[in-house]
C-alpha positions as CSV (number, residue, x, y, z in Angstrom):
1,M,-107.5,95.3,-78.1
2,S,-107.8,93.3,-74.9
3,L,-106.0,90.0,-74.9
4,G,-108.2,88.5,-72.2
5,K,-110.6,86.6,-74.5
6,K,-108.4,86.4,-77.6
7,I,-107.6,82.8,-78.6
8,F,-103.9,82.4,-79.2
9,V,-102.8,79.3,-81.1
10,L,-99.4,77.9,-80.5
11,A,-97.8,76.1,-83.4
12,A,-94.9,74.7,-81.5
13,V,-92.0,72.9,-83.0
14,F,-89.5,71.3,-80.6
15,F,-85.9,71.3,-81.7
16,L,-83.9,69.0,-79.4
17,L,-80.7,70.6,-78.4
18,P,-77.6,68.3,-78.6
19,C,-76.4,67.1,-75.2
20,C,-73.4,69.2,-74.3
21,G,-70.4,68.3,-72.2
22,G,-70.0,65.4,-69.9
23,G,-70.2,64.9,-66.3
24,S,-67.2,64.4,-64.1
25,G,-66.8,61.0,-62.4
26,G,-68.9,60.4,-59.3
27,G,-67.7,61.3,-55.9
28,G,-68.2,59.4,-52.8
29,G,-71.4,59.7,-50.7
30,G,-73.5,62.8,-50.4
31,S,-77.0,63.4,-51.7
32,A,-77.9,63.4,-55.3
33,T,-79.0,66.6,-57.0
34,A,-81.1,66.9,-60.0
35,D,-79.3,67.5,-63.3
36,T,-80.9,70.8,-64.5
37,T,-78.7,71.3,-67.5
38,G,-81.4,70.2,-69.9
39,A,-83.0,72.5,-72.4
40,M,-85.7,72.6,-75.0
41,R,-85.8,74.9,-78.0
42,L,-89.3,76.1,-78.9
43,A,-90.6,77.9,-81.9
44,W,-94.1,79.2,-82.6
45,D,-95.8,81.8,-84.8
46,A,-96.1,85.1,-83.2
47,S,-99.5,86.5,-82.3
48,P,-100.9,88.8,-85.0
49,D,-102.1,91.2,-82.3
50,S,-99.9,94.3,-82.5
51,S,-100.3,95.0,-78.8
52,V,-98.4,91.8,-77.8
53,V,-95.0,92.6,-76.3
54,G,-94.0,89.2,-74.9
55,Y,-95.0,85.7,-74.0
56,W,-95.2,83.5,-70.8
57,V,-94.1,79.9,-71.2
58,Y,-95.7,77.7,-68.6
59,Y,-94.4,74.2,-68.1
60,G,-94.6,71.2,-65.8
61,D,-94.0,67.4,-65.7
62,R,-97.7,66.5,-65.9
63,S,-100.3,67.4,-68.5
64,G,-102.4,70.3,-67.6
65,I,-100.4,71.1,-64.5
66,Y,-97.8,73.8,-65.0
67,Q,-95.6,74.3,-61.9
68,S,-93.2,76.8,-63.5
69,Y,-93.2,79.6,-65.9
70,T,-90.8,82.0,-67.6
71,D,-91.1,85.2,-69.5
72,T,-89.7,85.4,-73.0
73,G,-89.4,89.2,-72.7
74,P,-89.7,91.2,-75.9
75,V,-89.9,89.0,-79.0
76,P,-89.7,91.1,-82.2
77,N,-89.6,88.4,-84.8
78,T,-91.8,85.6,-86.1
79,P,-91.6,82.8,-85.8
80,V,-90.7,83.2,-82.1
81,D,-87.6,81.2,-81.2
82,F,-87.1,80.6,-77.5
83,T,-84.9,78.2,-75.5
84,L,-86.2,77.0,-72.2
85,T,-83.3,76.1,-69.9
86,G,-82.8,74.7,-66.4
87,L,-84.7,71.6,-67.1
88,A,-84.0,68.0,-66.0
89,K,-82.4,66.1,-68.8
90,G,-84.6,63.2,-70.1
91,Q,-87.7,64.6,-68.4
92,T,-90.9,65.0,-70.4
93,Y,-92.4,68.5,-70.0
94,Y,-95.8,69.8,-71.0
95,L,-96.0,73.4,-72.1
96,V,-98.4,76.1,-73.0
97,V,-97.8,79.7,-74.0
98,S,-99.8,82.9,-73.4
99,A,-99.2,86.3,-75.0
100,Y,-99.3,89.6,-73.0
101,D,-99.4,93.3,-73.7
102,Q,-97.6,96.2,-72.1
103,Y,-100.0,96.2,-69.1
104,K,-99.5,92.4,-68.6
105,N,-103.0,91.6,-69.8
106,E,-102.7,88.0,-70.7
107,S,-104.3,85.9,-73.5
108,D,-105.7,82.5,-73.0
109,F,-103.3,79.5,-73.1
110,S,-102.2,78.0,-76.4
111,N,-102.8,74.4,-77.0
112,E,-100.5,72.1,-74.9
113,V,-97.5,70.5,-76.4
114,N,-94.9,68.2,-74.9
115,G,-91.3,67.2,-75.4
116,V,-88.2,65.8,-73.7
117,A,-85.5,68.0,-72.3
118,R,-82.1,67.2,-73.8
């Protein structure tokens, strides 16, 4: 079955991960770098389509604009449990998910959800 026109509904639940570790004291001078140790734990019901082999998670800092994406790889269980890492702590992110088959045919986007990286 082709995923191209199949509607895929994301029932996302955001579990906020506890903040881990602390930073070292500041140093002198230099340029500031973004703290990308933030993460978001996501969960959704897997697609009922048996041809689905993985999911793309698209995300960005503005609604409807997804500057980045990552592949969950094979996800054998439902609900799907995935942790998105490398995010800026305290930043709000907007996310959608699409399913794909072995040929990388991709479904439509899920509904958009948002949450804050911890």
